C-alpha positions as CSV (number, residue, x, y, z in Angstrom):
1,M,77.9,146.9,85.1
2,E,77.9,144.4,87.9
3,N,76.1,141.1,87.6
4,E,72.9,141.3,89.7
5,N,72.5,137.5,90.0
6,P,75.8,136.0,90.9
7,K,76.0,132.2,90.8
8,V,76.0,130.6,94.2
9,D,77.5,127.2,94.6
10,I,75.8,124.6,96.7
11,P,78.0,123.4,99.5
12,K,79.4,119.8,99.1
13,S,77.8,118.8,102.4
14,V,74.3,119.6,101.0
15,V,75.0,117.6,97.9
16,V,76.2,114.6,100.0
17,I,73.1,114.8,102.1
18,L,70.9,114.9,99.1
19,V,72.7,111.9,97.5
20,V,72.5,109.9,100.7
21,L,68.8,110.8,101.1
22,A,68.1,109.6,97.5
23,V,69.9,106.3,98.1
24,V,68.0,105.7,101.3
25,V,64.6,106.5,99.7
26,S,65.5,104.2,96.8
27,V,66.6,101.3,99.1
28,L,63.4,101.7,101.2
29,G,61.2,101.8,98.1
30,T,62.8,98.7,96.7
31,W,62.6,96.9,100.0
32,T,58.9,97.8,100.3
33,V,58.1,96.6,96.8
34,M,60.0,93.4,97.2
35,N,58.1,92.6,100.5
36,Q,54.7,93.3,98.8
37,V,55.6,91.1,95.8
38,S,56.6,88.2,98.0
39,T,53.2,88.3,99.7
40,V,51.2,88.1,96.5
41,P,49.8,84.6,96.0
42,V,50.9,83.0,92.8
43,Q,48.3,80.9,91.1
44,A,48.7,79.0,87.8
45,S,45.7,79.8,85.6
46,G,44.8,77.4,82.8
47,A,47.6,75.0,83.5
48,Q,46.5,71.5,82.5
49,G,48.2,68.2,81.8
50,N,51.2,66.4,83.0
51,P,54.1,68.7,83.9
52,T,56.6,66.4,82.2
53,Q,54.8,66.8,78.8
54,T,56.8,68.4,76.0
55,A,55.5,70.6,73.2
56,R,56.8,72.1,70.0
57,V,56.5,75.8,69.2
58,A,56.9,77.3,65.8
59,L,58.1,80.9,65.4
60,T,58.1,82.8,62.1
61,V,60.1,85.9,61.8
62,K,59.0,88.3,59.1
63,N,61.8,90.1,57.3
64,P,64.6,88.2,59.0
65,V,68.1,89.5,59.2
66,T,70.6,86.8,58.3
67,V,73.0,86.1,61.1
68,Q,75.0,83.0,61.5
69,T,74.7,81.7,65.0
70,T,73.6,78.7,66.9
71,G,72.1,78.2,70.4
72,R,69.7,76.3,72.6
73,I,66.9,77.5,74.7
74,A,65.0,75.6,77.4
75,F,61.9,76.6,79.3
76,T,61.1,75.1,82.7
77,Y,57.6,75.4,84.2
78,E,57.4,74.7,87.9
79,S,54.2,74.8,89.8
80,E,53.6,74.6,93.5
81,V,49.9,73.7,92.9
82,S,49.2,70.1,93.8
C-alpha cells in the first residue's frame, strides 16, 4: 500500500527567503518603535525638592533566603525640567 501523502520538503531558497523576510520585518518594527519612543515627551510628575538631596529607603524581605554576598547600588535621577 503506497503512502497517499508523501512528505514534500520545502526548498532551501524558500526557507532563506522566509528567514530574511522575518529579519527585515523585525528590524523595521524595532526601528519604528524606537522612533516613536524617541518622540514621546518625557515629563517628571511629582518631582519636588533639590535634585542633590539624599534619602534613605528601607526594604523588608519576608522569608529571606540566606546568601552571603555584598554589594552597592546607586540610583541617579536626572531631569531636563528647569
